[in-house]
C-alpha positions in Angstrom: -39.7 -94.9 105.0 -37.5 -94.8 108.1 -34.6 -96.1 106.0 -34.0 -95.0 102.4 -34.0 -98.1 100.3 -33.5 -99.1 96.6 -34.1 -102.3 94.7 -31.5 -104.0 92.5 -32.9 -106.0 89.6 -30.9 -108.2 87.3 -31.0 -111.2 85.1 -31.5 -113.6 88.0 -35.1 -112.3 87.9 -37.5 -112.9 85.1 -38.7 -109.8 83.3 -42.1 -110.4 85.0 -40.4 -110.4 88.4 -38.3 -107.4 87.5 -41.4 -105.3 86.6 -43.3 -106.5 89.7 -40.4 -105.5 92.0 -40.2 -102.1 90.3 -43.9 -101.4 90.6 -43.8 -102.5 94.3 -40.9 -100.1 94.9 -42.9 -97.3 93.2 -46.0 -98.0 95.3 -44.2 -98.5 98.7 -41.9 -95.6 99.0 -38.7 -97.1 97.8 -36.3 -94.4 96.5 -34.8 -96.1 93.5 -34.7 -99.2 91.2 -31.2 -100.1 89.8 -31.1 -102.3 86.7 -28.0 -104.5 86.5 -26.1 -105.3 83.3 -23.0 -107.5 83.5 -22.9 -110.8 81.8 -24.0 -111.3 78.3 -27.5 -112.3 79.5 -29.7 -109.2 79.4 -29.3 -105.6 78.4 -29.9 -103.0 81.1 -31.3 -100.1 79.1 -34.4 -101.8 77.7 -35.7 -102.9 81.1 -34.9 -99.5 82.5 -37.0 -97.9 79.8 -39.9 -100.2 80.5 -39.6 -99.5 84.2 -39.7 -95.8 83.5 -43.0 -96.2 81.6 -44.5 -98.4 84.4 -43.7 -96.2 87.3 -44.3 -92.6 88.4 -42.1 -91.7 91.4 -39.2 -94.1 91.8 -35.8 -93.2 90.4 -34.4 -95.5 87.7 -30.6 -96.1 87.7 -28.3 -98.5 85.9 -26.5 -100.6 88.4 -24.2 -100.6 86.4 -23.5 -100.3 82.7 -19.9 -100.3 81.5 -17.9 -97.6 79.8 -16.5 -99.7 77.0 -19.4 -101.2 75.0 -21.3 -97.9 74.2 -19.8 -94.9 72.6 -19.9 -92.0 75.1 -22.0 -89.9 72.7 -24.5 -92.7 72.4 -24.5 -93.2 76.2 -25.3 -89.5 76.6 -28.2 -89.5 74.2 -29.5 -92.8 75.7 -29.8 -91.1 79.1 -31.2 -88.0 77.6 -33.9 -90.2 76.2 -34.6 -91.9 79.5 -35.0 -88.5 81.0 -37.7 -87.8 78.4 -39.5 -90.9 79.6 -39.0 -90.2 83.3 -38.1 -86.6 83.8 -35.7 -86.1 86.7 -35.7 -89.8 87.6 -32.8 -91.2 85.5 -29.5 -92.0 87.1 -26.5 -93.2 85.1 -24.6 -95.8 87.1 -21.4 -96.8 85.3 -18.5 -99.0 86.0 -15.4 -100.6 84.4 -16.2 -103.9 82.8 -14.7 -107.1 84.3 -12.3 -109.7 83.1 -12.2 -112.1 81.4 -15.4 -110.9 79.6 -13.9 -107.6 78.5 -11.1 -109.3 76.7 -13.3 -112.0 75.3 -15.4 -109.4 73.4 -12.3 -107.4 72.2 -12.4 -104.7 74.9 -9.6 -105.6 77.3 -9.6 -103.8 80.6 -6.7 -101.2 80.5 -6.2 -98.2 82.7 -9.7 -98.4 84.1 -9.4 -95.2 86.2 -8.0 -93.1 83.4 -10.6 -94.3 80.9 -13.4 -93.7 83.3 -12.2 -90.1 83.9 -12.2 -89.4 80.1 -15.6 -91.0 79.6 -17.4 -89.2 82.4 -15.8 -85.9 81.4 -17.3 -86.2 78.0 -20.7 -87.3 79.4 -20.9 -84.3 81.7 -20.1 -82.0 78.8 -22.9 -83.5 76.7 -25.3 -83.3 79.7 -24.5 -79.5 80.0 -25.6 -79.2 76.3 -22.2 -77.9 75.3 -20.2 -78.7 72.2 -17.8 -81.6 72.9 -14.3 -81.7 71.5 -12.1 -84.2 73.3 -8.9 -85.9 72.2 -8.1 -88.5 74.9 -6.4 -91.8 75.0 -9.7 -93.6 75.2 -12.3 -91.2 74.1 -12.3 -88.9 71.0 -15.0 -86.4 70.1 -14.9 -83.6 67.5 -17.4 -80.8 67.6 -20.5 -82.8 68.6 -23.5 -82.0 70.8 -27.1 -82.9 71.3 -28.6 -81.9 67.9 -32.4 -82.4 67.7 -33.8 -80.6 64.8 -37.4 -80.7 66.0 -37.2 -79.5 69.6 -35.0 -77.3 71.7 -31.7 -78.8 72.9 -31.4 -78.3 76.6 -29.1 -79.4 79.4 -30.3 -82.5 81.2 -29.7 -83.3 84.9 -28.5 -86.8 84.9 -26.6 -87.8 88.1 -23.6 -90.0 87.4 -22.7 -92.7 90.0 -19.5 -94.7 89.6 -19.6 -98.4 90.4 -16.4 -98.5 92.4 -14.8 -100.9 94.9 -11.0 -100.2 94.7 -9.5 -97.2 96.3 -8.4 -95.4 93.1 -11.8 -95.7 91.5 -13.4 -94.6 94.7 -11.1 -91.6 94.8 -12.0 -90.7 91.2 -15.7 -90.9 92.1 -15.2 -88.5 95.0 -13.4 -86.1 92.6 -15.8 -86.1 89.6 -19.1 -87.9 90.1 -22.3 -87.5 91.9 -22.2 -90.7 93.8 -20.8 -94.2 94.3 -22.8 -97.3 93.7 -21.0 -100.1 95.6 -21.2 -103.8 94.8 -22.4 -106.9 96.6 -20.6 -108.8 99.3 -18.7 -106.0 100.9 -19.0 -106.0 104.7 -20.0 -102.8 106.6 -16.4 -102.5 107.8 -15.2 -102.0 104.2 -16.9 -98.6 104.3 -14.2 -97.2 106.6 -11.5 -97.3 103.9 -13.9 -96.6 101.1 -15.1 -93.4 102.7 -11.4 -92.3 103.2 -10.7 -92.8 99.5 -13.9 -91.0 98.5 -13.0 -88.1 100.8 -9.6 -87.9 99.3 -11.2 -87.4 95.9 -13.7 -84.8 97.2 -10.8 -82.7 98.5 -9.7 -82.4 94.8 -13.1 -81.1 93.5 -13.2 -77.8 91.7 -17.0 -77.3 91.8 -17.3 -76.5 95.5 -19.2 -79.8 96.2 -18.2 -81.2 99.6 -20.0 -84.6 99.5 -21.3 -87.2 97.2 -24.0 -89.9 97.6 -23.2 -93.5 98.6 -25.4 -96.4 97.7 -24.6 -100.1 98.0 -26.2 -103.3 96.7 -26.9 -105.7 99.5 -27.9 -109.3 98.8 -30.9 -110.1 101.0 -33.0 -113.1 101.8 -35.9 -113.3 104.4 -37.5 -116.4 105.6 -39.3 -116.0 109.0 -40.3 -119.7 109.1 -36.9 -121.1 108.2 -34.1 -118.5 108.7 -31.4 -121.1 107.7 -33.1 -121.4 104.3 -32.6 -117.7 103.8 -29.0 -117.9 104.9 -28.4 -120.8 102.4 -29.8 -118.7 99.6 -27.2 -116.0 100.3 -24.5 -118.7 100.9 -25.1 -120.1 97.4 -24.7 -116.6 96.0 -21.5 -116.0 97.9 -20.1 -119.4 97.0 -20.7 -118.7 93.3 -18.9 -115.4 93.5 -15.9 -116.8 95.3 -15.7 -119.7 92.8 -16.0 -117.5 89.6 -15.0 -114.0 90.6 -12.5 -114.7 93.4 -11.2 -111.1 93.5 -14.2 -110.4 95.7 -12.5 -112.5 98.4 -9.9 -109.8 99.4 -12.7 -107.3 99.9 -14.9 -109.5 102.1 -12.2 -111.0 104.3 -11.9 -114.5 102.8 -8.6 -116.4 103.0 -7.1 -117.5 99.7 -7.0 -121.1 101.0 -10.8 -121.2 101.3 -11.2 -119.8 97.8 -8.9 -122.5 96.4 -10.9 -125.2 98.2 -14.2 -123.8 96.9 -12.8 -123.6 93.3 -11.5 -127.1 93.5 -14.9 -128.5 94.6 -17.0 -126.3 92.3 -15.0 -126.6 89.1 -15.4 -124.4 86.1 -17.8 -123.3 85.0 -19.5 -123.7 88.4 -22.9 -125.4 87.8 -25.7 -125.1 90.4 -25.0 -128.7 91.5 -21.3 -127.9 91.9 -22.1 -124.8 94.0 -24.3 -126.9 96.2 -21.4 -129.2 96.8 -19.1 -126.3 97.7 -21.5 -124.5 100.0 -20.7 -126.5 103.2 -17.2 -124.9 103.0 -18.6 -121.5 103.7 -19.6 -120.8 107.3 -22.8 -119.0 108.2 -20.8 -116.3 110.0 -19.1 -115.3 106.7 -22.4 -115.2 104.9 -24.0 -113.0 107.5 -21.1 -110.6 107.5 -21.5 -109.7 103.8 -25.2 -110.2 103.2 -28.5 -109.5 105.0 -30.2 -112.9 105.6 -32.4 -114.7 108.1 -35.5 -113.3 109.7 -37.1 -110.0 108.8 -35.7 -108.4 112.0 -32.2 -109.8 111.3 -32.3 -108.6 107.7 -33.5 -105.1 108.5 -30.9 -104.8 111.3 -28.2 -105.6 108.8 -29.5 -103.0 106.4 -29.4 -100.5 109.2 -25.8 -101.5 110.0 -24.8 -100.7 106.4 -26.7 -97.4 106.7 -25.0 -96.5 110.0 -21.6 -97.4 108.4 -22.1 -94.7 105.7 -24.4 -96.2 103.0 -27.1 -93.6 102.7 -29.3 -95.9 100.6 -28.9 -99.7 100.8 -30.1 -101.3 97.6 -31.9 -104.6 98.1 -31.1 -107.5 95.9 -33.5 -110.4 96.6 -32.4 -114.0 96.8 -34.3 -117.1 98.0 -38.0 -116.3 98.5 -38.0 -113.1 96.6 -41.6 -112.0 97.2 -41.4 -112.6 101.0 -38.0 -110.9 101.1 -39.1 -107.7 99.4 -42.6 -107.4 101.0 -41.2 -108.0 104.5 -38.4 -105.5 104.1 -40.9 -103.0 102.7 -43.1 -103.5 105.8 -40.2 -103.2 108.2 -38.9 -100.0 106.5 -42.3 -98.4 106.9 -42.2 -99.1 110.6 
């Protein structure tokens, strides 16, 4: 491919669509498939394991799991197991959980940067096949390690990517992780400040590494016959996010007044019908700033814009006509 690409699969897709997209990625030179896990809708590990068994070349990442719902030792052995299924292809994408869900399930978000540092430190010690003893504020371990009785315990090479958006988490990623996996709906211009924060963290590294990887999920919709229909698919997605997760607004340049008007029209929880009523408030220009939508040429040009801004591997999340979107992007990327 003339542009490295990944695919993001989440609960908006059926499992059948998920596996079809993963197999298409594997057969068409995509670099990675990232399995989302966020709402209480679908686990990320089970589909990742199935994808590992159905593919041969593509890397399988979580995009992302959280650092609160799984004990760090269990997370380590889970990814050790994924590495057995797909040697050298597993990537652990991990992020802080989000509110109000974290509080609703008894795991309120507190000191997310400090807790992420502890969690990743413990994971990395497990992956080196070392004994882990750690007495932190958020993570405690006492003399544990990989302990198979029936085969040799060995280090595993599992890259860790932090799902980061804010400057402090981005800086932590630069300091201790292998990469950053950035979220939807951030314009290419956001990468300027993001890279500054990452570089600030890289300057603190003690392992001699002078760079980390950068991937970003990009909502994409292609319709060569009706480009506005593709734009509307992304507009509905952006409207939903602004209505229900309005913190994204500050990152994608949306005025608070617009968010208030969207929330007033959409209500809570925002139903598909309510989102459709709120969509006319969102201009095409805003949608096209933070997503890749329209014709094949327009979408591929936007993906290239992200790449040129510093995203080494844009990760395609399909909206609208998903089959057309993915097949046309694959063809364009092959040149």
